[in-house]
N, C-alpha and C positions, 0 to 999 in steps of 0.2 A: 233271715237265716244267713249265717256266715259260712261260706263253703269250707274253710280250713282254719278253724279256731286254734288248733294245736300249733300250726305254723306261725300264726300271729302272736301267740304267747311266747314261742321260742324267739321270734324276731324282737319282741319287746325286751327280753333278757339280753339279747345280743347288742341291742342299742342302748343298754343300761338305763332303761326307763324304770321308774319305781311303781307306777300304777297303770293298769290296763282297764279300760272301760269296755265292757262287753254286754251284749244283750243276754237276758236270762235264757233265751232259747238256745244259746251256745253252751250251756252248762253241761249237757250230756256229752258233748264232744270233748270237753275238758277232763272227763273222767280218766282218760289215758295219759294225762299230763304227768311227767315225772315229778317226783317229790322235790327234787332240787329246784325246779322251776317254781313250784308252789311257794317255796320258802323265800325265793328271791324277788318276787313281785307281789303287789297287792292288786287283786282283781276285784273291781267294783262292777256289779251287775245292775242293769237298768231294765225297766219293763216296757217303756215307750219313749218316743222322742222327747217329750217334755221332761221326763225323768232323767234322760241322758244329759240334757242341757243343764238341768239343775245340778246334777252330780259333777259335771265338768266344771261348772262355775264354783262349786264349793271347794273342789280340790285345788 
């Protein structure tokens, strides 16, 4: 579980990153994410550590 997924997404936009890798368990926290942030970054969700490594290598 990520304690503050909204702040991490905002920081991602501030640092001008294009993709954010987040656990699927953080999806509910991101419901309050403003629309302008949703359109500025690509959020990839992973289900476990093996899936996160695979997605990180593919990107």
